[in-house]
Each structure stands twice: as structure tokens, then as C-alpha cells.
C-alpha positions as CSV (number, residue, x, y, z in Angstrom):
1,R,0.0,0.1,0.0
2,I,1.1,3.3,-0.7
3,V,0.0,5.9,2.0
4,F,-0.7,9.6,1.5
5,P,-1.1,11.9,4.4
6,L,-4.3,13.7,4.6
7,E,-5.4,16.7,6.9
8,G,-6.1,14.8,10.2
9,N,-6.1,11.2,8.5
10,L,-4.2,8.8,6.2
11,Y,-5.2,7.3,3.0
12,G,-3.8,4.0,1.7
13,R,-4.0,3.0,-2.0
14,S,-3.2,-0.7,-2.5
15,T,-0.8,-1.7,-5.4
16,G,-1.8,-5.4,-5.0
17,A,-4.7,-7.6,-4.6
18,A,-6.0,-6.0,-1.2
19,A,-8.9,-3.8,-1.1
20,P,-7.8,-0.8,-3.2
21,H,-8.8,2.1,-0.8
22,R,-8.5,2.6,2.8
23,F,-8.9,5.5,5.1
24,L,-8.2,5.6,8.9
25,P,-11.3,6.0,10.8
26,G,-12.4,9.5,10.4
27,S,-13.1,12.0,7.6
28,K,-11.2,12.4,4.4
29,G,-11.2,16.0,5.0
30,G,-10.8,18.7,2.4
31,L,-9.4,18.6,-1.1
32,Y,-5.9,17.2,-1.3
33,G,-3.2,19.7,-1.9
34,W,-6.0,22.6,-1.7
35,E,-3.2,25.1,-0.4
36,K,-1.2,24.7,-3.5
37,V,-4.0,25.4,-6.0
38,R,-6.7,27.5,-4.1
39,G,-5.5,30.6,-5.9
40,C,-5.4,29.2,-9.5
41,P,-8.0,30.6,-11.7
42,E,-8.3,27.1,-13.4
43,I,-8.5,24.0,-11.3
44,I,-8.5,20.3,-12.5
45,L,-10.5,18.0,-10.1
46,V,-9.8,14.4,-10.1
47,E,-10.9,11.4,-8.1
48,G,-7.7,9.7,-7.0
49,M,-4.2,10.1,-5.9
50,F,-2.6,8.4,-8.7
51,D,-4.6,10.6,-11.0
52,L,-3.3,13.8,-9.3
53,A,0.3,12.3,-9.3
54,V,0.4,11.5,-12.9
55,L,-1.1,15.0,-13.9
56,W,1.7,16.7,-11.6
57,Q,4.3,14.7,-13.2
58,A,2.9,15.7,-16.7
59,G,3.2,19.5,-15.6
60,F,-0.4,20.1,-14.6
61,H,0.3,21.6,-11.2
62,N,-3.2,23.1,-10.8
63,V,-4.7,19.8,-9.9
64,T,-6.5,18.7,-6.8
65,C,-8.1,15.4,-5.5
66,A,-11.4,14.6,-4.0
67,L,-10.6,11.1,-2.9
68,G,-13.8,9.8,-4.7
69,S,-16.4,11.1,-7.2
70,H,-18.5,12.8,-4.4
71,L,-17.4,16.0,-2.7
72,N,-18.1,16.4,0.9
73,A,-19.4,19.9,2.2
74,L,-15.9,21.1,3.0
75,Q,-14.6,20.2,-0.6
76,F,-17.6,21.9,-2.3
77,R,-16.9,25.0,-0.2
78,Q,-13.2,25.1,-1.1
79,L,-14.1,25.0,-4.9
80,C,-16.5,27.8,-4.4
81,A,-14.5,30.0,-2.1
82,D,-13.4,33.3,-3.6
83,E,-9.6,33.1,-3.4
84,G,-9.0,36.3,-5.4
85,H,-10.8,34.6,-8.3
86,P,-14.6,35.3,-7.9
87,G,-16.8,32.3,-9.1
88,S,-17.2,33.8,-12.5
89,S,-13.4,33.9,-13.1
90,R,-12.5,30.4,-11.7
91,T,-12.9,27.4,-13.9
92,V,-13.0,23.9,-12.5
93,Y,-12.3,21.0,-14.9
94,L,-13.9,17.9,-13.9
95,A,-11.7,15.1,-14.9
96,L,-13.5,12.1,-13.3
97,D,-13.1,8.6,-14.3
98,A,-14.9,7.4,-17.4
99,D,-16.3,4.3,-15.7
100,A,-17.8,1.5,-17.6
101,N,-20.9,1.8,-15.4
102,G,-21.0,5.6,-16.0
103,S,-20.7,6.5,-12.3
104,G,-17.9,8.9,-12.9
105,Q,-19.7,10.8,-15.7
106,Q,-22.8,10.9,-13.7
107,A,-21.0,12.4,-10.6
108,A,-19.1,14.9,-13.0
109,Q,-22.6,15.9,-14.5
110,R,-24.3,16.5,-11.1
111,L,-21.2,18.3,-9.7
112,S,-21.1,20.5,-12.9
113,Q,-24.6,21.7,-12.2
114,Q,-24.0,22.2,-8.5
115,L,-20.9,24.4,-9.2
116,R,-22.8,26.4,-11.9
117,V,-25.6,27.1,-9.4
118,A,-22.9,28.4,-7.0
119,G,-21.4,30.7,-9.7
120,I,-18.5,28.6,-10.6
121,T,-17.6,27.8,-14.2
122,A,-17.4,23.8,-14.4
123,R,-16.2,21.9,-17.5
124,R,-16.5,18.3,-17.9
125,V,-13.3,16.5,-19.3
126,E,-14.3,13.7,-21.5
127,L,-11.7,10.9,-21.1
128,P,-11.6,7.9,-23.3
129,D,-14.0,5.1,-22.2
130,G,-12.8,3.1,-19.2
131,H,-10.1,5.5,-18.6
132,D,-9.1,7.8,-15.6
133,P,-6.3,10.3,-15.9
134,N,-3.8,7.7,-14.6
135,S,-4.7,5.0,-17.1
136,F,-4.8,7.5,-19.9
137,F,-1.1,8.4,-19.3
138,V,-0.1,4.7,-18.6
139,G,-1.8,3.8,-21.8
140,G,0.3,6.2,-23.8
141,G,-1.4,9.5,-23.4
142,N,0.8,12.7,-23.1
143,A,0.5,16.1,-21.7
144,R,-0.5,17.7,-25.1
145,E,-3.2,15.1,-25.7
146,F,-4.6,15.9,-22.3
147,Q,-4.3,19.6,-22.8
148,R,-6.6,19.0,-26.0
149,L,-9.2,17.1,-23.6
150,L,-9.1,20.1,-21.3
151,E,-9.7,22.5,-24.3
152,R,-12.7,20.3,-25.6
153,A,-14.2,20.0,-22.1
154,C,-18.0,20.6,-22.2
155,P,-20.1,22.4,-19.7
């Protein structure tokens, strides 16, 4: 398991056959790495820590992670906070997993609507079927191709 420190908790991601996700008892807290991206006018939101890591490695340093496809109240408030970028000038790119069962896309649609109601520009990144940002890069995708996905993201 690879362990990531969170605010007031730990998250472990399995690299083997064990259950893939584990939190210590308690809340997952806010968005991962929020202090580093809170002032960015454009933010990429992903589900998993490996997604965040691969995007960071590819040069996308305006990325944060929700540790799942559903935001808790604190995470939603963080995205909506005016950090020198009022809602109308902040854009959140929702790069959630393109799951075979549609759960990531459904969560992105729902969150996109909620953010728009809160005055935030939200854009849904359409990854290839069955991919998340990590598998997109592991499968041969590169930063230029991911940038094109961002540019084609839909409301």
C-alpha cells in the first residue's frame, strides 16, 4: 500500500490484490493539496491520488483530488471560495473517471450543475471510455493530448 497523508487522516492505496482504498477512521477532509491550488484561476479536479500524481508529473500543477467522485461539504466550499478569483473567473475542470458503469460521468454531470448554481464555471473533461487520468497516461497519452481534452471539455 502507498500511504498519503491527509489533513487529520491517512489514505492508503493498494498496489496489489488487497482492497484498493483505505482510510483510517475519520473524515477524508478537504481537497488534497488545496493550499497549493486555491489561488489558481483554473483547477483540475480528479478522483484519485494516482490521477493527481500523473497529472502533476505531466506538468499540470493546478490539480487537486477529492478522493472519490462525490465531494463532501468542505470540498464543495473550497471550490466555491473566492480566493481572489470570484466564481465567474474560476474554472473547475472535472476530470473524473470514465467508468464502464457511468458513475464517474454521472457524478461529473451532477457536480457540474451544482458548481454552476454556485457561480463557478465547470467543464467536464471527456476521457476515453474506461479510463481515468492515470490510465490515460499509462496507456500512452501525453500532456499535449490531455491539454486537448481540457480544451474540448464541455459545460
